[in-house]
C-alpha positions as CSV (number, residue, x, y, z in Angstrom):
1,X,64.6,65.2,-23.8
2,X,65.6,61.7,-22.8
3,X,62.7,61.2,-20.4
4,X,60.3,60.1,-23.1
5,X,57.5,59.0,-20.8
6,X,57.9,62.1,-18.6
7,X,57.9,60.1,-15.3
8,X,60.9,61.9,-13.8
9,X,63.2,58.9,-14.2
10,X,65.4,57.6,-16.9
11,X,64.9,53.9,-17.7
12,X,67.7,51.8,-19.3
13,X,66.6,52.8,-22.8
14,X,66.1,56.4,-21.9
15,X,69.4,56.7,-20.2
16,X,71.1,55.1,-23.3
17,X,70.1,58.3,-25.2
18,X,72.2,60.4,-22.9
19,X,75.0,57.8,-22.8
20,X,75.3,57.8,-26.5
21,X,75.2,61.6,-26.7
22,X,78.2,61.7,-24.3
23,X,80.3,59.1,-26.1
24,X,79.1,55.6,-25.2
25,X,79.7,53.4,-28.2
26,X,79.1,49.9,-26.8
27,X,76.4,47.4,-27.7
28,X,72.9,47.2,-26.2
29,X,74.1,44.2,-24.0
30,X,77.0,46.2,-22.8
31,X,74.8,49.2,-22.0
32,X,72.4,46.9,-20.1
33,X,75.2,45.8,-17.9
34,X,76.5,49.3,-17.4
35,X,73.0,50.6,-16.5
36,X,72.5,47.9,-13.9
37,X,75.9,48.6,-12.4
38,X,75.1,52.3,-12.3
39,X,71.8,51.7,-10.6
40,X,73.4,49.3,-8.1
41,X,76.2,51.9,-7.3
42,X,73.6,54.6,-6.7
43,X,71.1,52.2,-4.9
44,X,68.4,53.1,-7.4
45,X,65.9,51.1,-9.4
46,X,66.1,53.7,-12.2
47,X,68.0,56.9,-12.7
48,X,65.9,59.8,-11.2
49,X,66.7,63.5,-11.4
50,X,68.7,63.4,-8.2
51,X,71.0,60.5,-9.4
52,X,71.2,62.0,-12.9
53,X,72.3,65.4,-11.5
54,X,74.9,63.7,-9.3
55,X,76.2,61.8,-12.3
56,X,76.6,64.9,-14.4
57,X,78.1,67.0,-11.6
58,X,80.6,64.3,-10.4
59,X,84.2,64.2,-11.4
60,X,83.8,60.4,-12.0
61,X,83.9,58.7,-15.4
62,X,80.2,58.9,-16.0
63,X,80.5,61.8,-18.3
64,X,83.1,64.4,-19.2
65,X,82.9,68.1,-19.2
66,X,83.3,68.1,-22.9
């Protein structure tokens, strides 16, 4: 549902949809920084399915099981 352009990757704005659904309440500027950091940490230009799955499946602070 977040991959609006159906390219198999989540851009900054597309990933924001997921982040907000899982509790992100920061500003657009804060999200931009978080997204860039996330991409840097995963050595990705954008969040693809592999990275997204790892984010969801990990025990890290990316999202909770709730």
